[in-house]
C-alpha positions as a printed Julia matrix, in Angstrom:
644×3 Matrix{Float64}:
   8.29  -21.15    3.56
   6.02  -22.8     1.06
   3.42  -22.21   -1.61
   0.28  -24.24   -2.33
   0.8   -26.91   -4.96
  -1.11  -26.2    -8.18
  -2.53  -28.22  -11.05
  -2.65  -27.06  -14.66
  -6.16  -27.6   -16.09
  -7.02  -28.09  -19.74
 -10.76  -28.17  -20.49
 -12.0   -29.11  -23.99
 -15.67  -29.49  -24.89
 -18.49  -28.66  -27.29
 -19.3   -24.98  -27.66
 -22.96  -25.61  -26.75
 -21.84  -26.61  -23.23
 -19.46  -23.72  -22.55
 -21.93  -21.78  -20.41
 -22.32  -24.77  -18.07
 -18.54  -25.21  -17.91
 -17.94  -21.52  -17.15
 -20.61  -21.57  -14.44
 -18.98  -24.56  -12.74
 -15.52  -23.01  -12.99
 -16.79  -19.69  -11.67
 -18.89  -21.1    -8.86
 -15.94  -23.19   -7.67
 -14.11  -19.97   -6.7
 -10.74  -21.69   -7.26
 -10.14  -21.47  -11.02
  -7.39  -19.1   -12.22
  -7.91  -18.65  -16.01
  -4.92  -18.34  -18.32
  -4.29  -17.61  -21.97
  -4.63  -20.64  -24.27
  -1.53  -19.42  -26.12
   0.43  -20.13  -22.92
  -0.41  -23.84  -23.26
  -0.56  -24.17  -27.07
   2.13  -22.81  -29.34
   0.02  -22.98  -32.53
  -3.34  -21.19  -32.16
  -3.67  -19.66  -35.64
  -6.81  -21.7   -36.45
  -8.46  -20.79  -33.13
 -10.82  -17.85  -32.68
 -11.97  -15.97  -29.6
 -15.45  -16.81  -28.35
 -15.8   -13.3   -26.94
 -13.34  -10.44  -26.99
 -15.32   -7.97  -24.89
 -16.95   -8.41  -21.5
 -20.62   -7.7   -22.38
 -21.51   -7.23  -18.74
 -19.04   -4.41  -18.13
 -21.27   -1.53  -19.33
 -24.5    -2.52  -17.53
 -22.56   -3.27  -14.34
 -20.76    0.09  -14.51
 -23.98    1.98  -15.17
 -25.85    0.2   -12.39
 -23.11    0.74   -9.81
 -22.78    4.42  -10.8
 -26.52    4.99  -10.34
 -26.66    3.1    -7.05
 -23.7     5.13   -5.84
 -25.79    8.31   -6.24
 -28.34    6.95   -3.74
 -25.71    6.94   -0.96
 -26.9     3.48    0.15
 -25.0     0.23    0.67
 -25.87   -2.82   -1.5
 -24.3    -6.07   -0.26
 -23.89   -8.96   -2.7
 -26.12  -11.98   -2.2
 -26.23  -15.58   -3.38
 -27.88  -15.72   -6.81
 -27.21  -19.28   -7.96
 -30.98  -19.73   -8.48
 -31.36  -16.47  -10.48
 -30.52  -16.65  -14.19
 -31.89  -13.7   -16.22
 -30.92  -13.24  -19.86
 -28.71  -10.34  -20.97
 -31.78   -8.65  -22.45
 -33.66   -8.88  -19.15
 -30.64   -7.47  -17.36
 -30.34   -4.54  -19.74
 -34.08   -3.73  -19.47
 -33.93   -3.68  -15.68
 -30.69   -1.69  -15.54
 -31.84    0.9   -18.09
 -35.12    1.5   -16.26
 -33.43    1.71  -12.87
 -30.77    4.09  -14.17
 -33.43    6.35  -15.73
 -35.65    6.38  -12.65
 -32.84    6.98  -10.17
 -31.33    9.56  -12.51
 -34.57   11.56  -12.52
 -34.93   11.41   -8.76
 -31.3    12.33   -8.2
 -31.57   15.25  -10.66
 -34.43   16.66   -8.58
 -32.4    16.23   -5.4
 -29.32   17.85   -6.89
 -31.34   20.77   -8.24
 -32.72   21.5    -4.79
 -29.29   20.92   -3.21
 -27.76   23.47   -5.62
 -30.45   25.98   -4.73
 -29.82   25.41   -1.01
 -26.07   25.75   -1.44
 -26.48   28.96   -3.44
 -28.85   30.36   -0.79
 -26.42   29.56    2.01
 -23.48   31.08    0.12
 -25.63   34.15   -0.63
 -26.53   34.36    3.03
 -22.87   34.23    4.0
 -21.91   36.9     1.45
 -24.82   39.2     2.21
 -24.22   39.05    5.99
 -20.99   40.98    5.49
 -22.83   43.99    3.98
 -25.69   44.36    6.48
 -24.42   47.83    7.41
 -25.14   49.06    3.86
 -28.56   50.71    3.86
 -29.19   50.75    0.1
 -30.44   48.18   -2.43
 -27.38   46.42   -3.82
 -28.89   45.84   -7.26
 -29.5    49.58   -7.7
 -25.93   50.33   -6.69
 -24.67   47.84   -9.28
 -26.79   49.54  -11.97
 -25.24   53.0   -11.49
 -24.66   54.55  -14.91
 -21.4    56.48  -14.4
 -19.9    54.56  -11.49
 -18.65   51.01  -11.17
 -18.82   49.39   -7.73
 -17.05   46.32   -6.36
 -18.27   44.4    -3.3
 -15.77   42.16   -1.51
 -13.14   41.89    1.17
  -9.74   43.48    1.72
  -6.97   42.17    4.03
  -6.54   44.41    7.04
  -2.84   44.94    6.3
  -3.78   46.07    2.77
  -6.36   48.54    4.15
  -3.56   50.31    5.99
  -1.72   50.75    2.66
  -4.58   52.79    1.18
  -3.01   55.89    2.72
  -0.32   55.65    0.04
  -3.04   56.61   -2.49
  -4.45   59.59   -0.58
  -3.72   61.87   -3.56
  -6.15   59.8    -5.68
  -9.71   60.71   -4.55
 -11.15   57.57   -6.22
  -9.1    55.1    -4.18
 -11.42   54.69   -1.21
 -12.89   51.65    0.54
 -16.15   51.81    2.53
 -16.18   49.24    5.38
 -19.43   47.4     6.12
 -18.11   44.66    8.5
 -14.93   42.88    9.51
 -13.56   39.53   10.69
 -10.21   38.5    12.12
  -8.22   39.07    8.94
 -10.37   41.13    6.51
 -12.54   44.19    6.13
 -15.71   43.63    4.1
 -17.06   46.53    2.07
 -17.28   48.28   -1.29
 -15.3    50.68   -3.46
 -16.47   52.86   -6.35
 -14.72   54.0    -9.5
 -15.73   56.26  -12.41
 -16.3    54.38  -15.67
 -13.28   56.0   -17.33
 -10.96   55.05  -14.42
 -12.37   51.57  -13.78
  -9.31   49.64  -15.0
  -6.87   51.81  -13.05
  -8.8    51.52   -9.76
  -9.36   47.76  -10.23
  -5.65   47.29  -10.81
  -4.78   49.14   -7.61
  -7.19   47.09   -5.49
  -6.07   43.89   -7.15
  -2.52   44.7    -6.06
  -3.87   45.09   -2.54
  -5.33   41.52   -2.74
  -8.96   42.63   -2.87
 -11.31   39.63   -3.32
 -14.6    40.28   -5.11
 -17.9    38.89   -3.74
 -20.81   37.91   -5.94
 -23.9    39.72   -4.65
 -25.65   40.18   -8.0
 -29.46   39.93   -7.9
 -29.96   41.45   -4.43
 -32.68   43.98   -5.3
 -33.24   45.09   -1.72
 -31.14   46.21    1.22
 -28.73   43.54    2.59
 -30.7    43.33    5.85
 -33.99   42.73    3.99
 -32.33   40.17    1.74
 -30.86   38.42    4.78
 -34.33   38.11    6.32
 -35.67   36.62    3.09
 -32.87   34.07    2.91
 -33.42   33.01    6.5
 -36.99   32.13    5.53
 -36.1    30.44    2.23
 -33.31   28.16    3.52
 -35.51   26.08    5.9
 -38.03   25.57    3.07
 -35.28   24.33    0.75
 -33.92   22.04    3.48
 -37.38   20.47    3.85
 -37.63   20.02    0.08
 -34.2    18.36    0.05
 -35.28   15.92    2.74
 -38.4    15.11    0.7
 -36.27   14.48   -2.42
 -33.98   12.17   -0.46
 -36.99   10.39    1.01
 -38.34    9.75   -2.5
 -34.98    8.14   -3.48
 -35.01    5.99   -0.32
 -38.63    4.99   -0.98
 -37.83    3.97   -4.57
 -34.75    1.99   -3.47
 -36.7     0.27   -0.67
 -39.41   -0.7    -3.15
 -36.94   -2.5    -5.45
 -34.22   -3.3    -2.88
 -34.34   -7.09   -3.1
 -34.49   -6.97   -6.9
 -31.56   -4.54   -7.0
 -29.44   -6.86   -4.86
 -30.2    -9.85   -7.08
 -29.45   -8.07  -10.37
 -26.34   -6.38   -8.97
 -25.03   -9.69   -7.58
 -25.81  -11.54  -10.81
 -24.07   -8.86  -12.88
 -21.0    -9.02  -10.63
 -21.0   -12.8   -10.98
 -21.42  -12.76  -14.75
 -18.78  -10.05  -15.09
 -16.34  -12.22  -13.13
 -17.23  -15.32  -15.13
 -16.6   -13.43  -18.37
 -12.93  -13.34  -17.42
 -13.0   -17.03  -18.26
 -15.03  -16.6   -21.46
 -12.76  -13.87  -22.88
  -9.74  -16.15  -22.49
 -11.45  -19.19  -24.07
 -10.7   -20.07  -27.71
 -12.92  -21.86  -30.23
 -12.01  -24.37  -32.91
 -14.91  -25.33  -35.16
 -17.6   -26.63  -32.73
 -15.26  -27.06  -29.77
 -13.83  -24.74  -27.15
 -10.66  -24.78  -25.09
 -10.26  -23.27  -21.61
  -7.01  -23.48  -19.67
  -6.01  -22.38  -16.19
  -4.86  -23.42  -12.73
  -6.39  -24.79   -9.53
  -4.9   -25.7    -6.12
  -4.2   -29.43   -5.92
  -6.43  -29.98   -2.89
  -9.5   -28.85   -4.89
  -8.68  -30.54   -8.2
 -10.68  -33.73   -7.54
 -13.76  -31.77   -6.52
 -13.65  -29.69   -9.73
 -12.94  -32.77  -11.86
 -16.0   -34.53  -10.42
 -18.31  -31.6   -11.26
 -16.97  -31.11  -14.83
 -17.21  -34.81  -15.64
 -20.97  -34.53  -15.37
 -20.93  -32.64  -18.69
 -20.67  -35.37  -21.32
 -18.82  -33.42  -24.02
 -16.08  -32.23  -21.68
 -12.59  -33.69  -21.76
 -10.24  -32.82  -18.89
  -6.51  -32.93  -18.47
  -4.73  -32.15  -15.21
  -0.97  -31.79  -14.85
   1.27  -31.08  -11.86
   2.5   -27.48  -11.99
   6.05  -28.71  -11.3
   6.04  -30.18  -14.81
   4.68  -26.92  -16.25
   7.21  -24.47  -14.82
   7.78  -22.85  -18.24
   4.12  -21.79  -18.22
   4.7   -19.77  -15.04
   2.12  -21.26  -12.67
   0.41  -18.71  -10.38
   1.43  -18.74   -6.73
  -0.79  -19.05   -3.69
   1.14  -18.39   -0.49
   0.63  -20.9     2.29
   2.07  -20.01    5.69
   1.7   -20.61    9.42
   0.07  -18.08   11.77
   3.4   -16.35   12.49
   4.39  -15.85    8.85
   0.88  -15.14    7.51
   0.86  -11.38    8.37
   4.27  -10.94    6.76
   2.93  -12.09    3.39
   2.02   -8.39    3.15
   5.73   -7.49    2.92
   6.48  -10.42    0.61
   3.74   -9.33   -1.82
   4.99   -5.73   -1.69
   8.33   -6.96   -3.03
   6.71   -9.45   -5.42
   5.32  -12.97   -5.06
   7.77  -15.86   -5.53
   7.94  -17.93   -8.66
   6.31  -21.32   -8.32
   9.65  -23.13   -7.93
  11.11  -20.43   -5.71
  11.05  -20.39   -1.9
   8.5   -18.23   -0.12
  10.45  -15.87    2.19
   7.47  -14.99    4.43
   8.6   -17.11    7.4
  12.17  -15.89    7.03
  11.1   -12.23    7.01
   8.7   -12.88    9.92
  11.43  -14.26   12.2
  14.18  -11.81   11.24
  11.9    -8.75   11.12
  10.43   -9.4    14.56
  13.84   -9.99   16.17
  15.6    -7.03   14.53
  12.67   -4.69   15.26
  12.79   -5.75   18.9
  16.54   -5.11   19.2
  16.35   -1.69   17.5
  13.3    -0.58   19.51
  14.04   -2.2    22.85
  11.73   -0.8    25.54
   9.4    -2.84   27.75
   6.74   -0.15   28.22
   6.79    1.29   24.71
   6.87   -2.24   23.22
   3.67   -3.15   25.06
   2.05    0.08   23.8
   3.07   -0.76   20.2
   1.52   -4.22   20.59
  -1.74   -2.74   21.91
  -1.86   -0.18   19.07
  -1.14   -2.94   16.55
  -3.93   -5.08   18.06
  -6.43   -2.23   17.71
  -5.34   -1.5    14.13
  -5.79   -5.17   13.29
  -9.1    -5.87   15.09
 -10.9    -2.54   14.68
  -9.49   -1.04   11.46
  -8.65   -4.34    9.72
  -5.23   -2.9     8.81
  -2.65   -5.46    7.7
   0.18   -3.55    9.33
  -1.52   -4.06   12.7
  -0.87   -7.82   12.52
   2.81   -7.05   12.01
   3.11   -4.45   14.78
   1.57   -6.79   17.39
   4.41   -9.39   17.45
   7.0    -6.66   16.84
   5.8    -4.86   19.99
   6.12   -8.05   21.99
   9.66   -8.48   20.7
  10.45   -4.87   21.69
   9.13   -5.54   25.18
  11.29   -8.68   25.53
  14.48   -6.95   24.41
  13.52   -3.93   26.54
  13.53   -6.29   29.51
  17.06   -7.41   28.59
  18.27   -3.82   28.19
  16.39   -2.7    31.33
  14.41    0.1    29.7
  10.78    0.91   30.66
   9.44    4.06   29.03
  13.02    5.33   29.09
  13.54    4.66   32.83
  16.82    2.75   32.68
  16.93    1.66   36.34
  13.28    0.59   36.75
  14.0    -3.14   36.38
  17.01   -3.32   38.69
  14.97   -4.83   41.58
  13.84   -7.61   39.24
  17.42   -8.39   38.22
  18.46   -8.5    41.86
  15.58  -10.74   42.89
  15.92  -13.18   39.97
  19.64  -13.18   39.2
  21.27  -11.56   42.21
  22.54   -8.65   40.08
  22.86   -5.16   41.51
  21.92   -3.6    38.17
  20.85   -4.51   34.63
  23.29   -6.68   32.65
  23.62   -4.3    29.7
  23.93   -0.53   30.04
  23.82    0.64   26.44
  25.29    4.08   27.2
  28.56    2.76   28.7
  31.55    2.93   26.35
  32.33   -0.8    26.51
  28.66   -1.59   25.88
  28.56    0.67   22.84
  31.45   -1.2    21.21
  29.9    -4.56   22.1
  26.49   -3.49   20.67
  27.99   -2.3    17.39
  30.12   -5.44   16.99
  27.09   -7.6    17.82
  25.1    -5.73   15.14
  27.79   -6.56   12.56
  27.75  -10.18   13.8
  23.97  -10.31   13.3
  24.49   -8.92    9.79
  27.14  -11.49    8.9
  24.95  -14.32   10.18
  21.88  -13.15    8.25
  23.83  -12.57    5.04
  25.22  -16.1     5.22
  21.73  -17.47    5.95
  20.43  -15.56    2.9
  23.2   -17.11    0.8
  22.29  -20.6     2.03
  18.67  -19.92    1.08
  19.9   -18.9    -2.35
  21.75  -22.21   -2.71
  18.6   -24.13   -1.76
  16.39  -22.0    -4.02
  18.77  -22.33   -6.98
  18.92  -26.14   -6.62
  15.13  -26.2    -6.38
  14.92  -24.24   -9.66
  17.49  -26.5   -11.29
  20.16  -23.79  -11.62
  23.17  -25.74  -10.29
  25.66  -23.24  -11.69
  24.12  -20.39   -9.69
  23.99  -22.58   -6.58
  27.68  -23.48   -6.82
  29.4   -20.51   -8.45
  27.18  -17.48   -7.81
  28.3   -14.63   -5.55
  25.57  -15.85   -3.2
  26.24  -19.54   -3.92
  28.56  -22.05   -2.29
  31.66  -20.25   -3.59
  30.3   -16.95   -2.32
  29.6   -18.41    1.13
  33.15  -19.8     1.39
  34.72  -16.54    0.16
  32.62  -14.24    2.38
  32.86  -16.51    5.42
  36.64  -16.87    5.07
  37.19  -13.11    4.8
  34.93  -12.3     7.74
  36.38  -15.06    9.92
  39.91  -13.98    9.03
  39.29  -10.31    9.79
  37.41  -11.1    13.04
  40.08  -13.57   14.14
  42.92  -11.1    13.66
  41.24   -7.94   14.94
  39.16   -9.36   17.78
  40.95  -12.53   18.85
  44.48  -11.58   17.79
  44.98  -14.81   15.81
  47.02  -15.07   12.63
  44.34  -16.42   10.29
  45.47  -15.19    6.88
  48.1   -17.81    6.08
  49.07  -18.56    2.48
  47.12  -21.86    2.24
  44.12  -20.15    3.87
  44.18  -17.27    1.37
  44.69  -19.5    -1.68
  42.19  -22.21   -0.7
  39.42  -20.2     0.93
  39.64  -16.76   -0.7
  41.4   -16.8    -4.08
  39.97  -20.12   -5.35
  36.33  -19.27   -4.45
  36.83  -15.83   -5.98
  38.0   -17.4    -9.25
  35.0   -19.78   -9.23
  32.68  -16.8    -8.85
  34.57  -14.87  -11.54
  34.24  -17.72  -14.04
  30.86  -18.85  -12.68
  28.91  -18.2   -15.91
  30.86  -20.52  -18.25
  31.34  -23.06  -15.44
  27.57  -23.12  -14.86
  26.94  -23.73  -18.56
  29.6   -26.43  -18.62
  28.15  -28.48  -15.77
  24.67  -28.04  -17.28
  25.93  -29.86  -20.38
  25.76  -26.85  -22.69
  27.98  -27.23  -25.77
  28.49  -23.48  -26.23
  29.71  -22.88  -22.69
  32.67  -20.71  -23.66
  32.19  -16.95  -24.12
  32.68  -15.46  -27.59
  35.71  -13.55  -26.36
  37.63  -14.44  -23.22
  39.21  -11.0   -23.21
  35.83   -9.29  -23.32
  34.46  -11.65  -20.66
  37.37  -10.92  -18.29
  37.05   -7.14  -18.71
  33.3    -7.23  -18.17
  33.5    -9.47  -15.11
  36.35   -7.5   -13.55
  33.84   -4.65  -13.19
  31.14   -7.03  -11.96
  33.52   -8.56   -9.42
  34.19   -5.11   -7.97
  30.43   -4.69   -7.66
  29.82   -7.93   -5.77
  32.84   -7.28   -3.51
  31.35   -3.92   -2.6
  28.0    -5.6    -1.99
  29.63   -7.89    0.59
  31.02   -4.84    2.41
  27.9    -2.66    2.19
  25.54   -5.53    3.14
  27.62   -6.19    6.27
  28.23   -2.58    7.31
  24.55   -1.75    6.75
  23.68   -3.78    9.81
  25.47   -1.23   11.98
  22.15    0.63   11.97
  20.77   -2.15   14.2
  23.22   -1.18   16.95
  22.94    2.52   16.14
  19.19    2.5    16.8
  19.72    0.85   20.19
  21.92    3.82   21.09
  19.55    6.32   19.45
  16.62    5.1    21.55
  18.57    5.5    24.76
  19.86    8.92   23.65
  16.41   10.22   22.69
  14.9     9.15   26.02
  17.82   10.78   27.81
  16.95   14.07   26.07
  13.29   13.64   27.13
  14.27   13.34   30.79
  16.65   16.31   30.58
  13.8    18.42   29.16
  11.46   17.13   31.88
  13.85   18.04   34.66
  14.42   21.48   33.11
  10.64   22.05   32.95
  10.28   21.75   36.74
   8.28   19.48   39.06
   4.82   20.5    37.81
   5.54   19.91   34.12
   7.84   16.94   34.7
   5.33   14.11   34.11
   3.47   15.81   31.21
   6.84   16.25   29.45
   7.83   12.64   30.17
   4.49   11.33   28.81
   4.53   13.52   25.71
   8.2    12.72   25.12
   7.47    9.01   25.28
   4.6     9.35   22.83
   6.79   11.36   20.43
   9.7     8.93   20.63
   7.39    5.92   20.34
   5.68    7.18   17.18
   8.82    8.5    15.5
  11.07    5.6    16.38
   8.5     2.9    15.6
   8.05    4.41   12.13
  11.76    4.75   11.48
  12.62    1.3    12.82
   9.83   -0.33   10.78
  11.18    1.29    7.61
  14.83    0.55    8.38
  14.23   -3.11    9.17
  12.23   -3.5     5.97
  15.13   -1.9     4.09
  17.51   -4.44    5.6
  15.17   -7.27    4.56
  14.79   -6.1     0.97
  18.28   -4.83    0.12
  20.65   -6.81    2.33
  18.88  -10.19    2.37
  16.15  -10.53   -0.28
  18.49   -9.35   -3.02
  20.69  -12.42   -2.39
  18.14  -15.2    -2.75
  14.8   -13.91   -3.93
  13.49  -12.54   -7.24
   9.8   -11.99   -6.53
   8.96  -12.41  -10.23
   6.07  -14.83   -9.8
   2.39  -14.43  -10.67
  -0.17  -14.14   -7.87
  -2.96  -16.69   -7.78
  -6.14  -14.74   -8.72
  -9.1   -17.13   -9.04
 -12.4   -16.02  -10.47
 -14.38  -15.59   -7.3
 -17.39  -13.54   -6.21
 -16.82  -12.32   -2.68
 -20.22  -12.08   -0.94
 -20.41   -9.39    1.75
């Protein structure tokens, strides 16, 4: 549970050398720029070198135009390519204009083709009409409407049999609609339209068909292939143009991306007379390398400082974890990256998440399937969640072996238990009454253990951050551990073991005293920190306020502990759901038995894996993270051009 050590960097030099400095910082791929005001309190005599990224507009325009070509343009190394901003703008403007013209031609033909296909589709519904549609639309005293009417609405036309103008002529039909036309006298147009609108009539646009629908259909069938050929020609012209300038496009695009990234450094730099100041952060392991390169510029003065001494400047955080914890950085970052002097919980969440997931979703066969699915998601789809599902599936398989469940078959591993351990059956039958009680009590025990571990992590983290008061007197500090542990041990001793734990000395020394330390933790923390104004303005107000807060943290102890009952509940839910699957399979008969079992397993696997993943994450965030982790740090975001 660690983060990479960082160095604060302060670069001062002559303004004439700033381009060389920015190039070195950008090419290094390790420099995280920061605001100068973060490092210097008085910057009123400083001015910004550049307030706007001048490469933003040409880069946006170029990428927008290239996107219209429907081609891929990977970034390439352009360290030997240094065009001026004027040269870049000339190239981009010409390329945008040329591609725009070619794309306009393609889109014009594509619109014509789309219109022809839509017209073909519309006209095909009126082939049975043996008159020229345009002439029908030009009738002087009658209005006509072409379109479709739901079949259920057609049956309702009989309700208007007394109105001779409410009539619908059918030309064709599909599964749900009749296609045809209705007519209305000019003076009754609104009335008839209103009636058909109430019957959900949908109008079709067949304007411009100055021949019979069949003749028009034949014409369209000839026109569409011609338009498709023209569209291919237009696309070929775009491809030919792109191929002609492909290498040049890659170089200019890559250079623009690079310069755009480097301008992040320039826009944060400040100028004072003929000098500039750039500040930021680099990982310690790369500091010497960067220092060596920058020292080659004569006017540059460098200052490096350990980030531990610059905590008030909020150093950015780069997570650094082993192979097991690395995938779980995804969950850590979802919550928020740690502060620089805060512990990284990735390893903690990796271990606890994998174990709890395995317990809640304990099935040997389904666990293996989850691992395989996770492996495919990781390797083929590059999905971060796949790296998490893979070890979780293995954990599920291991706990499934302990519980004796293989795709819901609860007796399948009995021969293995007999051969290895001499047992007639599996050691834990989750559906027996005594096992249910044991599972639920074990779940609470897991919760108690993890809550105490989270409190211990809080003590360590608080000491690391220099907050001794929080470490000693917080509800998740030493006093909180003693109070919570004493209450849990006392309750467990009396209810489970039948021992008389709650004696007067026990209550006073291990419950009341720690509670009072937590209650007065704020002034006590200020007192041991050497603060002169450690007393609250009003002791009465303080006591009233913290009485409410004490009720809150007492409830948190209870809810955090009870919440872990869901771990045991899901063990029982899994067994119960698979029991239902087998009941349904037996009811379905011998032929459908195995299809029902397979489909039931798939359903349970997908549903339960999703629910368990969410529930375990909830336990991590609310029951454990909330006790020791803030997640208020800044992520390390170096200026870096990622080449494809």
